[in-house]
N, C-alpha and C positions, 0 to 999 in steps of 0.2 A: 145498732149499726155495726157491721163487720167490714173493715177495710183490709183488703188483701192486695199485696203488691209483690211482684217478683223482683228480687234484688239481684242485680248483676254488678259485681265489683270489677273495676278496671284492674288490669295487671299491676300488682304492687300496692293497690289500695287496700285499706283495712277497715274503712268506715264508709257508710252510706247514709245520706241525710234524707229523711222522709218527713213530709209536711201534710197534715190532714186537717181539713176544715171541719169545725164543730158548730158552724152557724145554725144548723138545724136544731141544736139543743140549747140555744141561748136562753138563759134564765132558769135552766133546769139543773138538777143534781144528776150527774152522770158517773158511770163507773168505767174506767179505762183499764184495759188489760192487754198484754202482749203475749202472743202465742207463736211458738216456733214449730213449723210443721215439717221441716226438712229432715231427711234421714241423717243419722249420725255418720254414714259413710261420706256424705257430701259436706256437711257442716255440723260438727258435733255440738258446738255451743253457739249461743246467740248472746251477744253483749250489747247492752243498752246504756247510753250515756247522754248527758246533757238534755234530759227531757224537760221541755218547757211548755206550759199552757199559757198562752198570751191572750189577753183581751184587746184585740185590735180595735182602736176607736173608729167609729163610723163618721167620717167627715167628708164634706165636699172639697174639691180642689179646683180653683179657678185657673184657667190657662187662656191667655190672650196676648196679642201683640202690644207693645208699649207705644207704637205709633200707627197712624193711619194717614196714608198719602193719597190725596186725590189726583195727583199728577198735574197736567196742564189743563186749565179750565178757562172758558170765556168769562170775562168779568161781568158781562151783562146777562148771563144765563141764571135765572132765579131758582133753578131746581137741579142742582148738581148733587149726585148721590154717590156714596161709597158704602162698602159693606164691611162690618167688623165681626169676626167670628169669635165666639166664646165657647170653650170646651170645658167639660167637667171630667177631670181625671181622678176624682175621688170616689168614695164609696157611699155617698149620700147625696140627695138632691141638692143642687146648687141654685140659689136664688140670686138674681141680679136686678138692681134698681138704679134709677138715675138720681144723682146727687145734684149736679150742676153741669152747665155747658156754656161755652162762649156764645155771645149774642147772635153770631151768624150761623150757629149750628142748631139743628133739631134732630132729636133721636126718636126713631120709631121701632117698636117691637119690645118695649119695656112695660112692666117688669117681665123677667124671664124666670122660668122654672125648668132647669136642665137636669135630666136623669143622669145617673152615673154612667160614664163611658160614652156619652153622646155630646152633641154640640148644637148651638143655635146661632142665628145670624141677626145682628143688629144693623138697621139701616140708618145711616148718618146723612142728613140733608144739609147742604151748605147754601146759604143765601148769597145775595150779590156781594162781591168783594171788589176792592179797588187796590191798585198798586201792582208791583211786579210779583209779589208773593203774599202768601197768607200763612199765619200761624195762630192756632187756637188750641183748645183742649176740651175734653169732657171728663167728668168724674163719675164713677160707678161705685155702688156699695154692694157687698156680697156677704153671704154667711160663711165664707171660707175663713177660718180663724187665722190663716197665714196671710190672707189678702182681704182684710175688711173693707178697704177702699182701694180703687184702682184708677189711676190717672192716665189717660191716653192723649198723647200729643197729636194734633191734627195739622197737616201742612198741605199747601197747594202752590203751584206756580200759575199766576193769573196772566192770561193773554188778552190784551185790549182788542176788542172787536172793532172793525171798520164802522165809522159813523158817517151819516150824510151831513155835510156841513153847508150845503146850499143846493138850489135847484133853479131851473129856468121854467117859467110859466108863460104860455102864450094865450092871450084872450082871443079865442076864435070867434066869439060873438061879434067882435068888432071887424071881422073880415079876415081873409087869408092873406098872408104876405106873399108877394110874387117871388122874392128871392131871399136868401140869407143876407145878413148885414155885411157891410164892408169889413167890419172888424173880424167877423167870423171867417170871411174869405181870406183875410190877411193871415189868419192863423194857419192856413193850409198852404204856406208858401211852397213854390216849386210845382204846383199843379194848376191846371187850367181852371180858373174860377168859374167859367161857363159850365163846366161839368158838375159843379156843386150847387147850381141853381135848381130850385124846385118850382116848376110851373104847373098850374092846373087851372083850367077854365071851368068854372062851376056850370054844370049842366042844369037845364030846367028841372025844377022839382028836387034837386039834390040838396040834402040837409047839410048844415054846418057841422053836425056831429060826424058825418062820414068824412068830410074834409079834414076835420081835426084828427081823426084816426090816420088818414093818409099822411098828414104833416108830421105826426108823431113818428110814423114808420120811416119817413124820410130822414128825420133827425136821428133815429136809431141807426139807420143804415149809413149815416155820415161817417 
């Protein structure tokens, strides 16, 4: 291999640093020589200093956030999802596996094998939570010598969903009521109670089911 590079020194500078990769010759015996092709009129002499041949270790490098925030979630939603991105900024394939996770958390997408200079996404699923907030964590293991284990803190603000605490049921098989009750009329003070009555005379052949639908519509329109 011949590496050629045109050197342009900045005004006042006397040295220029050059770096050449020898990855293609890993495990082989090689001969390194330096040749100066410039004419003596431009640069008479070439001086070399601090020549170093380094064996740069091939290692993966884990990069990921320390926290994962779900934001505001409904406490009765059983399938809340958030996404955690893992990047490999090293020079070797990064492997990621699950060690543990809080009971409310489930991890999808593991194990991972991430090529150098790329990233992958882990799906984190949160089960039903209670209270005003949530705090949990999950732990990952990697082959990054600097980060053999990674702990990610998980948080969320729980919003209590509206719940039905009672309902009114009318047995239409027993017949249709002619009017609403006096108690219901009393709740609408200031209005003419006669306007709130619901009257319907059953026609020959008309089913109770249809009357039930009409009565429900009248209650909704109330």
